[in-house]
N, C-alpha and C positions, 0 to 999 in steps of 0.2 A: 061542430067539434071545437072550433075555436072559442065560441061562447061558453062552452062547458069548461074549457081549460082555463079561461079567464075567471070564471065563477069559482073554480077550485083554487085559483090563486088568491082571489079575495077571500074566501073561507079561510084559507092558510094564514092570511095576515090577521083576520079577525081572531082565529083561534089562538095564534102567537100572542096577540096583544092581551088575551084574556088569560094566557099562562097555560093553555093547553097545547104543549109542545108536541106530543105524539099525535093529536088530530092535525096539527100544523103541518108535521112532516109528511103524514100520509096524504094529505091534500096536495102538497107540493109534488110528490111522486106521481099521484093520479093525474094531476094537470099536465106535468111533463109527458107522461105517457100519451095522454090524449093529443097534445100538440105534436108529438113525433108522428103519431099515426096520421094526424092531419097533414103533416109535411109530406110524408111518404105518399099518401094518397094524392095530393096535389102534384108532386112531381111525376107520379105515374100517369095522372091525368094530362098533364103537360105533354109528356112524351107520347102518349097515345094520340093527342090531337095533332102532333107533328107528323107522326107515321101515317094516320088515316087521312090527313089533309083537311080535315075538318077545322073550322075556325072555333076554338073554345075560348078565345081570349089569352092575353099574355099574363099569366099568373106568375111567371118566375120571378119578377121583382118582388110580388107579395110574399112569395115563399121564402125569399132571401131576407126580406125585412122581418118576418114573423120569426125566423130561425135566430136572427141576431138578437130580436127583442127577447125571445124565450131564454137565450143564454144569459143575457144581462138580468133579467127579472129572477128567474128561478135560481141562477148561480148567486145572486145577491141575498135572496131569501134563505137559500141553504146555508150560506155562511153565517147569516144572523141567527138561525135556528141552531148552528153548531156551537154557539157560545154558551158556557154554562152560566145560568143564571144565580143570583144570591140565594133563592130558595132552594135550588138544587145542592148548592155547596152546604147549606145549613142542614138539609136532610141526610146528606152524606156524612156530616160531622156527628148527627144524632145516632145514625146507624153504627158508625165506628166506635162510638162511646158505648152503645149498647152491647156490641160484640165484646168489647173489652171488659165490660162488667160482667158478663156471662163467664169469660176465662177466668177472671179474678174470683168469682163466686165458686167456681169449680175447685180452684186451688185452696180456697179457704175450707171448703167441705172435705178435701182430702187431709189437710193439716188437722183439723178438728177430729176426724175419724182416726188418725194416727195417734193423737193425744189420748183418745178415749179407749180405742180398741187395740192398738199396736199396729206395726207396720204390716205384718202378715196378714191381718184380718181385713186390711183395706185395699190389698193389692187389686182386686177385681174392679173396686170402684175407681181406683186410679187409672186403670186401663180404659174403662169406658169414658172417663173424663178426657183422657188424653186423645181418644178415638173422635170424640165429640169436637174437641179443639181442632184436630186435623180436618175434620168434615167442615168445620166452619171456615177454615182457611182456604179449603178447596173451593167452596162456595164464593167465597170473596174473589179469588183469582178468576173464576168463571164469570162474575159479573163485572170484573174489570175488562175482561176480553169483550164481553158483550158491549160495554160502553165505548171501547175503542172500535169496535167494528161499525156500531152505528154512528 
């Protein structure tokens, strides 16, 4: 299990270096889970060897060293993955610009409809556009909450 945990840690570093933040984060979580399972099983094994009187070797120092190492390694990688990269900032700016253009385009269509058909004939279209704008804002807020949670 320790080897698998280290393998996932290395995979996370490689994925992060290649710009695959999602895969890197998932690898870190899997590696941490495997390491914690190993630590729990090692402690149980140590306690069982004390209770039964069988000599199983003194693995408590190993467990302590591995737990300290895991906190340092996985905690540091998690902090590195949490930083927003320049590419992510650029893609967020592009998304925001696209959303702003949609809203502006809807407003322009509403004005053009009013000029051609009059205010009363365009009421339905205006309501649909307002609902679309509200829907986009709700999706933006939900995306912001997802980003803060992750």
